[in-house]
Backbone atoms as SQL, in Angstrom:
CREATE TABLE atoms (id INTEGER PRIMARY KEY, chain TEXT, resi INTEGER, resn TEXT, atom TEXT, x REAL, y REAL, z REAL);
INSERT INTO atoms VALUES
  (1, 'A', 1, 'MET', 'N', 12.054, -12.662, -12.247),
  (2, 'A', 1, 'MET', 'CA', 12.217, -13.934, -11.579),
  (3, 'A', 1, 'MET', 'C', 11.040, -14.143, -10.638),
  (4, 'A', 2, 'LEU', 'N', 9.944, -14.641, -11.183),
  (5, 'A', 2, 'LEU', 'CA', 8.740, -14.882, -10.397),
  (6, 'A', 2, 'LEU', 'C', 8.315, -16.329, -10.509),
  (7, 'A', 3, 'ASN', 'N', 7.884, -16.870, -9.379),
  (8, 'A', 3, 'ASN', 'CA', 7.229, -18.166, -9.443),
  (9, 'A', 3, 'ASN', 'C', 5.727, -17.909, -9.497),
  (10, 'A', 4, 'LEU', 'N', 4.937, -18.946, -9.623),
  (11, 'A', 4, 'LEU', 'CA', 3.494, -18.782, -9.772),
  (12, 'A', 4, 'LEU', 'C', 2.872, -18.087, -8.560),
  (13, 'A', 5, 'GLY', 'N', 3.336, -18.402, -7.367),
  (14, 'A', 5, 'GLY', 'CA', 2.782, -17.788, -6.159),
  (15, 'A', 5, 'GLY', 'C', 2.993, -16.278, -6.127),
  (16, 'A', 6, 'LEU', 'N', 4.205, -15.842, -6.461),
  (17, 'A', 6, 'LEU', 'CA', 4.485, -14.405, -6.493),
  (18, 'A', 6, 'LEU', 'C', 3.715, -13.718, -7.618),
  (19, 'A', 7, 'TYR', 'N', 3.639, -14.383, -8.756),
  (20, 'A', 7, 'TYR', 'CA', 2.885, -13.845, -9.887),
  (21, 'A', 7, 'TYR', 'C', 1.429, -13.619, -9.489),
  (22, 'A', 8, 'MET', 'N', 0.825, -14.614, -8.863),
  (23, 'A', 8, 'MET', 'CA', -0.577, -14.503, -8.454),
  (24, 'A', 8, 'MET', 'C', -0.752, -13.458, -7.354),
  (25, 'A', 9, 'ALA', 'N', 0.190, -13.395, -6.408),
  (26, 'A', 9, 'ALA', 'CA', 0.097, -12.402, -5.336),
  (27, 'A', 9, 'ALA', 'C', 0.136, -10.988, -5.906),
  (28, 'A', 10, 'GLN', 'N', 0.984, -10.765, -6.889),
  (29, 'A', 10, 'GLN', 'CA', 1.051, -9.429, -7.476),
  (30, 'A', 10, 'GLN', 'C', -0.217, -9.108, -8.252),
  (31, 'A', 11, 'ARG', 'N', -0.748, -10.068, -8.972),
  (32, 'A', 11, 'ARG', 'CA', -1.972, -9.821, -9.737),
  (33, 'A', 11, 'ARG', 'C', -3.163, -9.606, -8.817),
  (34, 'A', 12, 'LEU', 'N', -3.265, -10.385, -7.760),
  (35, 'A', 12, 'LEU', 'CA', -4.366, -10.220, -6.811),
  (36, 'A', 12, 'LEU', 'C', -4.262, -8.898, -6.059),
  (37, 'A', 13, 'SER', 'N', -3.047, -8.504, -5.708),
  (38, 'A', 13, 'SER', 'CA', -2.877, -7.209, -5.032),
  (39, 'A', 13, 'SER', 'C', -3.249, -6.075, -5.982),
  (40, 'A', 14, 'ALA', 'N', -2.961, -6.221, -7.265),
  (41, 'A', 14, 'ALA', 'CA', -3.347, -5.199, -8.245),
  (42, 'A', 14, 'ALA', 'C', -4.868, -5.118, -8.350),
  (43, 'A', 15, 'MET', 'N', -5.528, -6.264, -8.317),
  (44, 'A', 15, 'MET', 'CA', -6.990, -6.276, -8.366),
  (45, 'A', 15, 'MET', 'C', -7.586, -5.588, -7.141),
  (46, 'A', 16, 'ALA', 'N', -6.973, -5.776, -5.999),
  (47, 'A', 16, 'ALA', 'CA', -7.450, -5.119, -4.782),
  (48, 'A', 16, 'ALA', 'C', -7.184, -3.619, -4.838),
  (49, 'A', 17, 'MET', 'N', -6.040, -3.240, -5.391),
  (50, 'A', 17, 'MET', 'CA', -5.667, -1.829, -5.438),
  (51, 'A', 17, 'MET', 'C', -6.557, -1.019, -6.370),
  (52, 'A', 18, 'GLY', 'N', -7.060, -1.612, -7.424),
  (53, 'A', 18, 'GLY', 'CA', -7.879, -0.889, -8.404),
  (54, 'A', 18, 'GLY', 'C', -9.006, -0.093, -7.762),
  (55, 'A', 19, 'PRO', 'N', -9.945, -0.763, -7.097),
  (56, 'A', 19, 'PRO', 'CA', -11.036, -0.001, -6.476),
  (57, 'A', 19, 'PRO', 'C', -10.573, 0.890, -5.325),
  (58, 'A', 20, 'LEU', 'N', -9.509, 0.501, -4.638),
  (59, 'A', 20, 'LEU', 'CA', -9.003, 1.336, -3.548),
  (60, 'A', 20, 'LEU', 'C', -8.423, 2.642, -4.082),
  (61, 'A', 21, 'VAL', 'N', -7.724, 2.596, -5.201),
  (62, 'A', 21, 'VAL', 'CA', -7.184, 3.813, -5.815),
  (63, 'A', 21, 'VAL', 'C', -8.332, 4.718, -6.259),
  (64, 'A', 22, 'VAL', 'N', -9.330, 4.133, -6.899),
  (65, 'A', 22, 'VAL', 'CA', -10.481, 4.930, -7.347),
  (66, 'A', 22, 'VAL', 'C', -11.169, 5.573, -6.147),
  (67, 'A', 23, 'GLY', 'N', -11.377, 4.797, -5.095),
  (68, 'A', 23, 'GLY', 'CA', -11.995, 5.336, -3.885),
  (69, 'A', 23, 'GLY', 'C', -11.176, 6.463, -3.280),
  (70, 'A', 24, 'HIS', 'N', -9.875, 6.278, -3.228),
  (71, 'A', 24, 'HIS', 'CA', -8.980, 7.305, -2.679),
  (72, 'A', 24, 'HIS', 'C', -9.057, 8.591, -3.510),
  (73, 'A', 25, 'LEU', 'N', -9.034, 8.454, -4.829),
  (74, 'A', 25, 'LEU', 'CA', -9.108, 9.626, -5.696),
  (75, 'A', 25, 'LEU', 'C', -10.436, 10.364, -5.531),
  (76, 'A', 26, 'ILE', 'N', -11.523, 9.619, -5.413),
  (77, 'A', 26, 'ILE', 'CA', -12.831, 10.249, -5.201),
  (78, 'A', 26, 'ILE', 'C', -12.838, 11.025, -3.886),
  (79, 'A', 27, 'VAL', 'N', -12.306, 10.407, -2.837),
  (80, 'A', 27, 'VAL', 'CA', -12.245, 11.079, -1.530),
  (81, 'A', 27, 'VAL', 'C', -11.409, 12.355, -1.626),
  (82, 'A', 28, 'MET', 'N', -10.287, 12.305, -2.322),
  (83, 'A', 28, 'MET', 'CA', -9.422, 13.484, -2.446),
  (84, 'A', 28, 'MET', 'C', -10.121, 14.594, -3.219),
  (85, 'A', 29, 'VAL', 'N', -10.807, 14.266, -4.301),
  (86, 'A', 29, 'VAL', 'CA', -11.509, 15.280, -5.097),
  (87, 'A', 29, 'VAL', 'C', -12.617, 15.916, -4.266),
  (88, 'A', 30, 'VAL', 'N', -13.382, 15.095, -3.564),
  (89, 'A', 30, 'VAL', 'CA', -14.461, 15.624, -2.726),
  (90, 'A', 30, 'VAL', 'C', -13.898, 16.522, -1.631),
  (91, 'A', 31, 'ALA', 'N', -12.797, 16.100, -1.012),
  (92, 'A', 31, 'ALA', 'CA', -12.192, 16.899, 0.057),
  (93, 'A', 31, 'ALA', 'C', -11.684, 18.234, -0.463),
  (94, 'A', 32, 'ILE', 'N', -11.062, 18.225, -1.629),
  (95, 'A', 32, 'ILE', 'CA', -10.512, 19.455, -2.195),
  (96, 'A', 32, 'ILE', 'C', -11.637, 20.387, -2.643),
  (97, 'A', 33, 'GLN', 'N', -12.633, 19.838, -3.325),
  (98, 'A', 33, 'GLN', 'CA', -13.737, 20.676, -3.803),
  (99, 'A', 33, 'GLN', 'C', -14.576, 21.208, -2.645),
  (100, 'A', 34, 'GLY', 'N', -14.620, 20.440, -1.563),
  (101, 'A', 34, 'GLY', 'CA', -15.366, 20.880, -0.398),
  (102, 'A', 34, 'GLY', 'C', -14.604, 21.892, 0.434),
  (103, 'A', 35, 'GLY', 'N', -13.355, 22.122, 0.095),
  (104, 'A', 35, 'GLY', 'CA', -12.544, 23.089, 0.807),
  (105, 'A', 35, 'GLY', 'C', -12.179, 22.658, 2.217),
  (106, 'A', 36, 'LEU', 'N', -12.083, 21.348, 2.434),
  (107, 'A', 36, 'LEU', 'CA', -11.751, 20.850, 3.773),
  (108, 'A', 36, 'LEU', 'C', -10.292, 21.137, 4.113),
  (109, 'A', 37, 'THR', 'N', -10.065, 21.516, 5.347),
  (110, 'A', 37, 'THR', 'CA', -8.702, 21.710, 5.826),
  (111, 'A', 37, 'THR', 'C', -8.178, 20.374, 6.359),
  (112, 'A', 38, 'THR', 'N', -6.887, 20.334, 6.604),
  (113, 'A', 38, 'THR', 'CA', -6.291, 19.133, 7.170),
  (114, 'A', 38, 'THR', 'C', -6.934, 18.776, 8.504),
  (115, 'A', 39, 'GLY', 'N', -7.166, 19.768, 9.313),
  (116, 'A', 39, 'GLY', 'CA', -7.804, 19.534, 10.610),
  (117, 'A', 39, 'GLY', 'C', -9.198, 18.960, 10.473),
  (118, 'A', 40, 'GLU', 'N', -9.966, 19.462, 9.512),
  (119, 'A', 40, 'GLU', 'CA', -11.319, 18.938, 9.284),
  (120, 'A', 40, 'GLU', 'C', -11.280, 17.499, 8.777),
  (121, 'A', 41, 'ILE', 'N', -10.321, 17.207, 7.908),
  (122, 'A', 41, 'ILE', 'CA', -10.193, 15.836, 7.399),
  (123, 'A', 41, 'ILE', 'C', -9.836, 14.900, 8.541),
  (124, 'A', 42, 'LEU', 'N', -8.875, 15.295, 9.363),
  (125, 'A', 42, 'LEU', 'CA', -8.475, 14.449, 10.495),
  (126, 'A', 42, 'LEU', 'C', -9.602, 14.281, 11.498),
  (127, 'A', 43, 'SER', 'N', -10.420, 15.292, 11.687),
  (128, 'A', 43, 'SER', 'CA', -11.539, 15.160, 12.617),
  (129, 'A', 43, 'SER', 'C', -12.547, 14.132, 12.114),
  (130, 'A', 44, 'ARG', 'N', -12.611, 13.935, 10.810),
  (131, 'A', 44, 'ARG', 'CA', -13.530, 12.938, 10.236),
  (132, 'A', 44, 'ARG', 'C', -12.928, 11.532, 10.210),
  (133, 'A', 45, 'THR', 'N', -11.609, 11.445, 10.157),
  (134, 'A', 45, 'THR', 'CA', -10.983, 10.114, 10.067),
  (135, 'A', 45, 'THR', 'C', -10.599, 9.544, 11.427),
  (136, 'A', 46, 'ARG', 'N', -10.360, 10.378, 12.400),
  (137, 'A', 46, 'ARG', 'CA', -9.955, 9.904, 13.737),
  (138, 'A', 46, 'ARG', 'C', -11.041, 9.032, 14.336),
  (139, 'A', 47, 'GLY', 'N', -10.642, 7.860, 14.794),
  (140, 'A', 47, 'GLY', 'CA', -11.572, 6.945, 15.443),
  (141, 'A', 47, 'GLY', 'C', -12.488, 6.200, 14.489),
  (142, 'A', 48, 'SER', 'N', -12.271, 6.331, 13.202),
  (143, 'A', 48, 'SER', 'CA', -13.140, 5.685, 12.219),
  (144, 'A', 48, 'SER', 'C', -12.594, 4.307, 11.837),
  (145, 'A', 49, 'ILE', 'N', -13.326, 3.281, 12.187),
  (146, 'A', 49, 'ILE', 'CA', -12.922, 1.917, 11.821),
  (147, 'A', 49, 'ILE', 'C', -13.010, 1.722, 10.304),
  (148, 'A', 50, 'GLY', 'N', -13.960, 2.412, 9.669),
  (149, 'A', 50, 'GLY', 'CA', -14.109, 2.303, 8.212),
  (150, 'A', 50, 'GLY', 'C', -12.887, 2.806, 7.467),
  (151, 'A', 51, 'TRP', 'N', -12.407, 3.998, 7.840),
  (152, 'A', 51, 'TRP', 'CA', -11.209, 4.538, 7.189),
  (153, 'A', 51, 'TRP', 'C', -9.980, 3.710, 7.540),
  (154, 'A', 52, 'PHE', 'N', -9.937, 3.209, 8.773),
  (155, 'A', 52, 'PHE', 'CA', -8.823, 2.351, 9.175),
  (156, 'A', 52, 'PHE', 'C', -8.770, 1.099, 8.296),
  (157, 'A', 53, 'LEU', 'N', -9.909, 0.467, 8.087),
  (158, 'A', 53, 'LEU', 'CA', -9.955, -0.744, 7.254),
  (159, 'A', 53, 'LEU', 'C', -9.663, -0.421, 5.784),
  (160, 'A', 54, 'PHE', 'N', -10.243, 0.670, 5.282),
  (161, 'A', 54, 'PHE', 'CA', -10.027, 1.050, 3.887),
  (162, 'A', 54, 'PHE', 'C', -8.548, 1.276, 3.609),
  (163, 'A', 55, 'TYR', 'N', -7.928, 2.166, 4.387),
  (164, 'A', 55, 'TYR', 'CA', -6.526, 2.480, 4.128),
  (165, 'A', 55, 'TYR', 'C', -5.592, 1.368, 4.606),
  (166, 'A', 56, 'GLY', 'N', -6.008, 0.590, 5.587),
  (167, 'A', 56, 'GLY', 'CA', -5.211, -0.575, 5.999),
  (168, 'A', 56, 'GLY', 'C', -5.116, -1.600, 4.877),
  (169, 'A', 57, 'CYS', 'N', -6.251, -1.874, 4.232),
  (170, 'A', 57, 'CYS', 'CA', -6.238, -2.790, 3.077),
  (171, 'A', 57, 'CYS', 'C', -5.389, -2.230, 1.947),
  (172, 'A', 58, 'PHE', 'N', -5.485, -0.926, 1.743),
  (173, 'A', 58, 'PHE', 'CA', -4.700, -0.258, 0.711),
  (174, 'A', 58, 'PHE', 'C', -3.204, -0.461, 0.975),
  (175, 'A', 59, 'VAL', 'N', -2.776, -0.247, 2.203),
  (176, 'A', 59, 'VAL', 'CA', -1.361, -0.391, 2.573),
  (177, 'A', 59, 'VAL', 'C', -0.883, -1.827, 2.367),
  (178, 'A', 60, 'VAL', 'N', -1.674, -2.791, 2.764),
  (179, 'A', 60, 'VAL', 'CA', -1.281, -4.203, 2.594),
  (180, 'A', 60, 'VAL', 'C', -1.125, -4.522, 1.113),
  (181, 'A', 61, 'ALA', 'N', -2.109, -4.123, 0.307),
  (182, 'A', 61, 'ALA', 'CA', -2.051, -4.406, -1.134),
  (183, 'A', 61, 'ALA', 'C', -0.854, -3.736, -1.796),
  (184, 'A', 62, 'VAL', 'N', -0.609, -2.482, -1.459),
  (185, 'A', 62, 'VAL', 'CA', 0.526, -1.760, -2.054),
  (186, 'A', 62, 'VAL', 'C', 1.850, -2.379, -1.623),
  (187, 'A', 63, 'SER', 'N', 1.962, -2.767, -0.370),
  (188, 'A', 63, 'SER', 'CA', 3.210, -3.365, 0.132),
  (189, 'A', 63, 'SER', 'C', 3.541, -4.645, -0.614),
  (190, 'A', 64, 'ILE', 'N', 2.544, -5.490, -0.800),
  (191, 'A', 64, 'ILE', 'CA', 2.760, -6.748, -1.532),
  (192, 'A', 64, 'ILE', 'C', 3.113, -6.450, -2.981),
  (193, 'A', 65, 'HIS', 'N', 2.309, -5.621, -3.621),
  (194, 'A', 65, 'HIS', 'CA', 2.488, -5.329, -5.043),
  (195, 'A', 65, 'HIS', 'C', 3.844, -4.687, -5.324),
  (196, 'A', 66, 'ALA', 'N', 4.203, -3.696, -4.540),
  (197, 'A', 66, 'ALA', 'CA', 5.459, -2.974, -4.765),
  (198, 'A', 66, 'ALA', 'C', 6.680, -3.839, -4.476),
  (199, 'A', 67, 'ALA', 'N', 6.626, -4.632, -3.413),
  (200, 'A', 67, 'ALA', 'CA', 7.774, -5.485, -3.082),
  (201, 'A', 67, 'ALA', 'C', 8.053, -6.486, -4.199),
  (202, 'A', 68, 'ILE', 'N', 7.003, -7.065, -4.752),
  (203, 'A', 68, 'ILE', 'CA', 7.193, -8.039, -5.839),
  (204, 'A', 68, 'ILE', 'C', 7.651, -7.333, -7.111),
  (205, 'A', 69, 'GLY', 'N', 7.077, -6.167, -7.402),
  (206, 'A', 69, 'GLY', 'CA', 7.494, -5.408, -8.583),
  (207, 'A', 69, 'GLY', 'C', 8.950, -4.982, -8.504),
  (208, 'A', 70, 'LEU', 'N', 9.365, -4.488, -7.339),
  (209, 'A', 70, 'LEU', 'CA', 10.765, -4.099, -7.168),
  (210, 'A', 70, 'LEU', 'C', 11.695, -5.301, -7.233),
  (211, 'A', 71, 'ARG', 'N', 11.217, -6.448, -6.776),
  (212, 'A', 71, 'ARG', 'CA', 12.001, -7.684, -6.862),
  (213, 'A', 71, 'ARG', 'C', 12.367, -7.968, -8.318),
  (214, 'A', 72, 'VAL', 'N', 11.380, -7.861, -9.196),
  (215, 'A', 72, 'VAL', 'CA', 11.610, -8.131, -10.615),
  (216, 'A', 72, 'VAL', 'C', 12.581, -7.112, -11.206),
  (217, 'A', 73, 'ILE', 'N', 12.388, -5.844, -10.882),
  (218, 'A', 73, 'ILE', 'CA', 13.263, -4.798, -11.405),
  (219, 'A', 73, 'ILE', 'C', 14.702, -5.003, -10.934),
  (220, 'A', 74, 'VAL', 'N', 14.875, -5.278, -9.639),
  (221, 'A', 74, 'VAL', 'CA', 16.222, -5.488, -9.098),
  (222, 'A', 74, 'VAL', 'C', 16.874, -6.710, -9.743),
  (223, 'A', 75, 'HIS', 'N', 16.122, -7.781, -9.908),
  (224, 'A', 75, 'HIS', 'CA', 16.674, -8.984, -10.542),
  (225, 'A', 75, 'HIS', 'C', 17.110, -8.689, -11.980),
  (226, 'A', 76, 'GLU', 'N', 16.260, -7.988, -12.723),
  (227, 'A', 76, 'GLU', 'CA', 16.570, -7.728, -14.130),
  (228, 'A', 76, 'GLU', 'C', 17.717, -6.735, -14.316),
  (229, 'A', 77, 'THR', 'N', 17.837, -5.779, -13.421),
  (230, 'A', 77, 'THR', 'CA', 18.875, -4.760, -13.606),
  (231, 'A', 77, 'THR', 'C', 20.195, -5.109, -12.948),
  (232, 'A', 78, 'SER', 'N', 20.150, -5.856, -11.847),
  (233, 'A', 78, 'SER', 'CA', 21.398, -6.147, -11.133),
  (234, 'A', 78, 'SER', 'C', 21.797, -7.614, -11.187),
  (235, 'A', 79, 'GLY', 'N', 20.873, -8.473, -11.575),
  (236, 'A', 79, 'GLY', 'CA', 21.182, -9.902, -11.600),
  (237, 'A', 79, 'GLY', 'C', 21.115, -10.555, -10.227),
  (238, 'A', 80, 'LEU', 'N', 20.662, -9.804, -9.224),
  (239, 'A', 80, 'LEU', 'CA', 20.543, -10.356, -7.870),
  (240, 'A', 80, 'LEU', 'C', 19.590, -11.549, -7.898),
  (241, 'A', 81, 'ARG', 'N', 19.952, -12.597, -7.171),
  (242, 'A', 81, 'ARG', 'CA', 19.105, -13.794, -7.145),
  (243, 'A', 81, 'ARG', 'C', 19.299, -14.552, -5.850),
  (244, 'A', 82, 'GLY', 'N', 18.545, -15.603, -5.681),
  (245, 'A', 82, 'GLY', 'CA', 18.686, -16.481, -4.527),
  (246, 'A', 82, 'GLY', 'C', 18.265, -15.828, -3.221),
  (247, 'A', 83, 'ALA', 'N', 19.015, -16.147, -2.166),
  (248, 'A', 83, 'ALA', 'CA', 18.681, -15.683, -0.820),
  (249, 'A', 83, 'ALA', 'C', 18.724, -14.158, -0.712),
  (250, 'A', 84, 'TRP', 'N', 19.642, -13.529, -1.422),
  (251, 'A', 84, 'TRP', 'CA', 19.723, -12.066, -1.365),
  (252, 'A', 84, 'TRP', 'C', 18.488, -11.420, -1.974),
  (253, 'A', 85, 'LEU', 'N', 18.003, -11.987, -3.061),
  (254, 'A', 85, 'LEU', 'CA', 16.793, -11.460, -3.690),
  (255, 'A', 85, 'LEU', 'C', 15.584, -11.669, -2.780),
  (256, 'A', 86, 'GLU', 'N', 15.515, -12.831, -2.147),
  (257, 'A', 86, 'GLU', 'CA', 14.430, -13.098, -1.182),
  (258, 'A', 86, 'GLU', 'C', 14.487, -12.104, -0.029),
  (259, 'A', 87, 'ALA', 'N', 15.686, -11.877, 0.503),
  (260, 'A', 87, 'ALA', 'CA', 15.847, -10.938, 1.620),
  (261, 'A', 87, 'ALA', 'C', 15.441, -9.533, 1.205),
  (262, 'A', 88, 'PHE', 'N', 15.838, -9.124, 0.010),
  (263, 'A', 88, 'PHE', 'CA', 15.456, -7.808, -0.498),
  (264, 'A', 88, 'PHE', 'C', 13.939, -7.685, -0.590),
  (265, 'A', 89, 'THR', 'N', 13.283, -8.712, -1.134),
  (266, 'A', 89, 'THR', 'CA', 11.828, -8.687, -1.295),
  (267, 'A', 89, 'THR', 'C', 11.127, -8.572, 0.050),
  (268, 'A', 90, 'TRP', 'N', 11.519, -9.414, 0.991),
  (269, 'A', 90, 'TRP', 'CA', 10.890, -9.387, 2.318),
  (270, 'A', 90, 'TRP', 'C', 11.156, -8.065, 3.031),
  (271, 'A', 91, 'ALA', 'N', 12.387, -7.583, 2.962),
  (272, 'A', 91, 'ALA', 'CA', 12.728, -6.326, 3.632),
  (273, 'A', 91, 'ALA', 'C', 11.920, -5.169, 3.048),
  (274, 'A', 92, 'THR', 'N', 11.807, -5.129, 1.727),
  (275, 'A', 92, 'THR', 'CA', 11.031, -4.078, 1.078),
  (276, 'A', 92, 'THR', 'C', 9.573, -4.133, 1.512),
  (277, 'A', 93, 'GLY', 'N', 8.993, -5.317, 1.486),
  (278, 'A', 93, 'GLY', 'CA', 7.597, -5.474, 1.890),
  (279, 'A', 93, 'GLY', 'C', 7.359, -5.079, 3.331),
  (280, 'A', 94, 'ILE', 'N', 8.249, -5.484, 4.212),
  (281, 'A', 94, 'ILE', 'CA', 8.101, -5.163, 5.637),
  (282, 'A', 94, 'ILE', 'C', 8.269, -3.671, 5.886),
  (283, 'A', 95, 'ILE', 'N', 9.237, -3.061, 5.221),
  (284, 'A', 95, 'ILE', 'CA', 9.438, -1.614, 5.389),
  (285, 'A', 95, 'ILE', 'C', 8.217, -0.841, 4.898),
  (286, 'A', 96, 'LEU', 'N', 7.714, -1.186, 3.726),
  (287, 'A', 96, 'LEU', 'CA', 6.535, -0.497, 3.194),
  (288, 'A', 96, 'LEU', 'C', 5.321, -0.711, 4.093),
  (289, 'A', 97, 'LEU', 'N', 5.136, -1.935, 4.566),
  (290, 'A', 97, 'LEU', 'CA', 4.008, -2.237, 5.443),
  (291, 'A', 97, 'LEU', 'C', 4.107, -1.452, 6.752),
  (292, 'A', 98, 'THR', 'N', 5.288, -1.392, 7.314),
  (293, 'A', 98, 'THR', 'CA', 5.495, -0.671, 8.569),
  (294, 'A', 98, 'THR', 'C', 5.238, 0.826, 8.399),
  (295, 'A', 99, 'MET', 'N', 5.798, 1.406, 7.349),
  (296, 'A', 99, 'MET', 'CA', 5.601, 2.839, 7.113),
  (297, 'A', 99, 'MET', 'C', 4.128, 3.154, 6.843),
  (298, 'A', 100, 'GLY', 'N', 3.501, 2.327, 6.029),
  (299, 'A', 100, 'GLY', 'CA', 2.089, 2.554, 5.716),
  (300, 'A', 100, 'GLY', 'C', 1.193, 2.376, 6.929),
  (301, 'A', 101, 'ALA', 'N', 1.472, 1.357, 7.730),
  (302, 'A', 101, 'ALA', 'CA', 0.668, 1.121, 8.929),
  (303, 'A', 101, 'ALA', 'C', 0.789, 2.279, 9.904),
  (304, 'A', 102, 'ARG', 'N', 1.971, 2.813, 10.038),
  (305, 'A', 102, 'ARG', 'CA', 2.165, 3.972, 10.923),
  (306, 'A', 102, 'ARG', 'C', 1.366, 5.176, 10.429),
  (307, 'A', 103, 'ALA', 'N', 1.340, 5.382, 9.120),
  (308, 'A', 103, 'ALA', 'CA', 0.577, 6.499, 8.561),
  (309, 'A', 103, 'ALA', 'C', -0.922, 6.298, 8.782),
  (310, 'A', 104, 'VAL', 'N', -1.397, 5.085, 8.541),
  (311, 'A', 104, 'VAL', 'CA', -2.827, 4.800, 8.732),
  (312, 'A', 104, 'VAL', 'C', -3.210, 4.995, 10.212),
  (313, 'A', 105, 'MET', 'N', -2.377, 4.512, 11.093),
  (314, 'A', 105, 'MET', 'CA', -2.684, 4.678, 12.523),
  (315, 'A', 105, 'MET', 'C', -2.669, 6.148, 12.933),
  (316, 'A', 106, 'ALA', 'N', -1.757, 6.916, 12.371),
  (317, 'A', 106, 'ALA', 'CA', -1.671, 8.343, 12.714),
  (318, 'A', 106, 'ALA', 'C', -2.916, 9.107, 12.265),
  (319, 'A', 107, 'VAL', 'N', -3.519, 8.672, 11.189),
  (320, 'A', 107, 'VAL', 'CA', -4.669, 9.381, 10.646),
  (321, 'A', 107, 'VAL', 'C', -5.996, 8.870, 11.220),
  (322, 'A', 108, 'THR', 'N', -6.049, 7.600, 11.616),
  (323, 'A', 108, 'THR', 'CA', -7.337, 7.033, 12.023),
  (324, 'A', 108, 'THR', 'C', -7.472, 6.727, 13.514),
  (325, 'A', 109, 'LEU', 'N', -6.383, 6.476, 14.201),
  (326, 'A', 109, 'LEU', 'CA', -6.522, 6.144, 15.610),
  (327, 'A', 109, 'LEU', 'C', -6.554, 7.400, 16.463),
  (328, 'A', 110, 'LEU', 'N', -7.214, 7.285, 17.585),
  (329, 'A', 110, 'LEU', 'CA', -7.346, 8.449, 18.485),
  (330, 'A', 110, 'LEU', 'C', -6.047, 8.846, 19.101);
């Protein structure tokens, strides 16, 4: 149950996530091969506006994409619709955004 706006939002968020996922995977491979510890990784990310923006954009894109995707799954499997479906979508997006933002702040802010 998608209208054009939700359809486009999910597709655009997927387009944003593509390079962010690739970037994240490259960073993880480099960190693992370099033998970095958690403390060393955090020392490099703390106070970094670049990492804050990178992972902040990632969190926003994932929150939008996942909330809309779960909306479709819930509608198709349970038949939920109308105001309840809207509330579910918004609640899911807000919860994911809040959890992701807290994680990004914990890793990048001083």
